C-alpha positions in Angstrom: 12.3 -10.6 -28.5 10.0 -11.5 -25.9 10.7 -14.0 -22.2 8.1 -16.1 -21.3 8.4 -18.5 -17.9 11.5 -21.1 -18.6 13.6 -18.6 -19.6 16.5 -16.8 -18.6 15.1 -15.2 -14.7 12.2 -17.9 -15.0 11.6 -20.8 -13.7 8.8 -23.4 -14.3 7.2 -21.7 -10.5 7.7 -18.3 -11.6 10.5 -15.2 -11.6 13.6 -15.1 -10.1 14.8 -13.0 -9.9 16.9 -10.9 -7.5 14.3 -8.5 -6.7 10.6 -9.7 -6.2 9.0 -6.9 -7.7 7.0 -9.1 -9.5 4.4 -10.7 -8.0 3.2 -13.3 -10.3 4.7 -13.2 -14.5 0.8 -13.4 -16.8 1.0 -15.8 -18.9 3.7 -14.1 -22.1 4.9 -12.0 -19.1 6.3 -9.3 -21.5 10.1 -9.0 -21.4 12.5 -7.7 -23.3 16.2 -7.8 -23.8 17.6 -3.5 -23.9 20.9 -1.4 -23.7 21.0 0.7 -20.7 23.5 3.6 -21.5 25.9 4.0 -19.4 25.5 8.0 -17.1 28.1 9.1 -16.5 26.5 10.7 -13.7 24.8 7.5 -11.8 27.1 6.6 -9.0 26.5 3.1 -9.3 24.1 0.2 -10.6 21.2 0.4 -11.5 18.5 -1.8 -9.7 15.8 -4.5 -10.3 12.6 -2.7 -10.0 14.1 1.3 -11.7 11.1 2.4 -13.5 13.2 3.2 -17.7 12.4 5.0 -20.1 13.5 4.7 -23.9 15.8 8.8 -24.4 15.7 10.8 -28.0 18.3 13.6 -26.6 21.9 13.5 -28.1 24.5 11.0 -26.8 21.6 8.8 -25.1 19.2 8.7 -27.8 17.3 4.9 -29.0 20.0 3.9 -25.3 17.4 3.7 -22.0 17.9 5.5 -19.3 15.9 6.2 -15.9 12.7 7.3 -16.2 11.8 10.6 -15.2 8.5 12.7 -15.5 9.8 16.0 -14.9 12.2 15.6 -19.2 10.6 16.4 -22.4 13.5 13.9 -24.4 11.4 10.3 -24.0 12.8 9.9 -20.2 9.1 11.3 -18.8 7.4 8.4 -20.9 8.0 4.5 -18.5 8.6 1.7 -21.1 9.4 -0.8 -18.6 10.8 -2.2 -15.0 14.9 -3.3 -14.9 14.0 -7.3 -14.5 17.8 -7.2 -12.7 20.2 -5.1 -11.9 22.5 -3.1 -14.3 25.5 -2.0 -13.9 25.0 1.5 -15.6 28.1 4.1 -14.7 29.7 5.6 -17.7 33.7 3.6 -16.9 31.6 0.4 -17.9 30.3 2.0 -20.7 26.2 0.9 -21.5 25.7 -2.6 -21.1 22.7 -5.6 -21.6 19.4 -5.5 -19.6 16.0 -6.8 -19.2 13.6 -4.9 -19.1 9.3 -6.2 -17.7 7.3 -4.2 -20.1 3.6 -6.2 -19.3 1.6 -8.3 -18.6 2.4 -9.1 -15.0 1.4 -8.3 -10.9 3.6 -6.1 -9.4 4.6 -4.7 -6.1 5.0 -1.1 -6.7 6.8 -1.1 -2.7 9.5 -3.4 -3.8 10.1 -0.6 -7.5 12.2 2.7 -8.3 10.1 5.8 -9.3 8.0 4.6 -10.3 5.1 7.3 -10.0 1.1 8.2 -10.9 2.3 9.5 -14.6 4.6 6.3 -14.9 1.5 3.9 -14.0 -0.5 6.0 -16.5 2.0 5.5 -19.5 2.5 1.7 -18.4 -1.3 1.1 -18.9 -3.1 -1.8 -18.1 0.3 -4.1 -19.2 1.3 -3.8 -14.8 -1.2 -4.6 -11.5 0.2 -2.4 -9.1 -0.9 -4.1 -5.7 
């Protein structure tokens, strides 16, 4: 499912997020519903603007995890940015979240975990400022 202005996280004037990393959503901004893996290595929640990858390894396979360019388990390909914070500890289990997958202008200084390779992974779907 793709969300656009007028759906949760947006109002008629643009995004209504806890972390205003989205400077300007383009028409039809690509926001999808995802499941984030409840990872026991995380000490707290994932913040809005966190770069995310899609794991293809073991118990986390098929779930979204923090993007890690140094990995070789699917999480080394940046798939998007969390739109809102997500509790992601094992005690809370897997959690649903929203992922910006493209068609927006993003303030890179307000994101976490983005690197040059991740930006290349996103291609021209994100305009970074």
